[in-house]
C-alpha positions, 0 to 999 in steps of 0.5 A, a space after each residue: 457464579 452468576 453472569 450479569 447481562 450487560 448491554 454490551 455492544 462490541 463490533 470488530 470491523 475488519 477488511 471485507 472477506 473476513 469474519 465480522 463478530 458482533 455481540 449485543 446484549 449477550 447475543 453473538 452474531 457471526 457473519 461474513 462480509 462480501 469480498 470487495 474488489 480492489 476498485 471497490 475497496 478504493 471507493 470504500 476507503 475514499 481513496 482517489 488515485 493520482 494521475 499516473 506520473 510521467 517517467 523521469 528518464 528513458 524507461 517504461 514505468 510498467 512492463 508485462 511479461 506473461 502474467 507478471 506486471 513489473 513497475 519501475 521505482 515509484 517516487 512520492 511525487 505530485 505532478 513532476 515534482 517530489 512531494 517529500 524531500 530529504 532523508 529519514 532520520 535527518 530532514 524527515 521523521 519516520 512518519 513523514 517517511 511512511 507518508 512518502 511511501 504511501 504516496 509512492 505506492 498510490 502512484 504505483 497503483 495509478 500506473 498499474 491501473 493505467 496499464 491494466 485498465 483496472 486494478 481488478 485484474 491484479 490477482 496477487 501482489 507478488 513483491 514490493 521493494 522499498 528503498 529508504 534514503 536515511 541518515 545512516 544511523 536510523 534502523 526504522 526502514 521497515 516502519 517506513 516501508 509499512 506505509 506502502 505495505 499497509 496501503 496494499 493490504 487495504 486495497 488488495 487484502 491481507 491474503 494477497 500480502 507480497 514478499 518484501 525487500 527493504 533497503 536503507 540507501 544514501 540517496 534516491 532520485 530527485 532527493 526523495 526519501 523513498 522509492 517503491 518497486 512493485 510486481 503484480 500477478 495479473 489475470 489475462 
């Protein structure tokens, strides 16, 4: 059986540090992209972190013990106001919940950067906890939490994927649909 040579261009672009396969007119090239730092990835992705949110009560937003940085629950806020209000499955759909989880995570990254000086000091995302306010009959909490998890993968890489805990709850502070808690391992 004869194979016809077609002008075929296939490119699979994946996150930095992963293998890039490219086939062009029957030729295959394999190369490895350089591994970008979290700060470089933010720039490449066109992500500008918001100003770190101020606490809504008497607590610290970031506490470091040893090489672990614990962040308090981050809400999807802009300034000192909730950007998203309501419960997933009632006032909000799953897509809005995902966007709220992403914004809450962006706020968490802003707090981590402020505390550490640079996200390049993060050596691993240890754990993410996502609380999702729901109407009670929805079971899409993991899909909502993916809005946070996918952002962390984009910034830190899949090799630093954290463990994850997702809760469905009746209510969250400020009437927000999600709250994201993060634990990072950091370099000294």
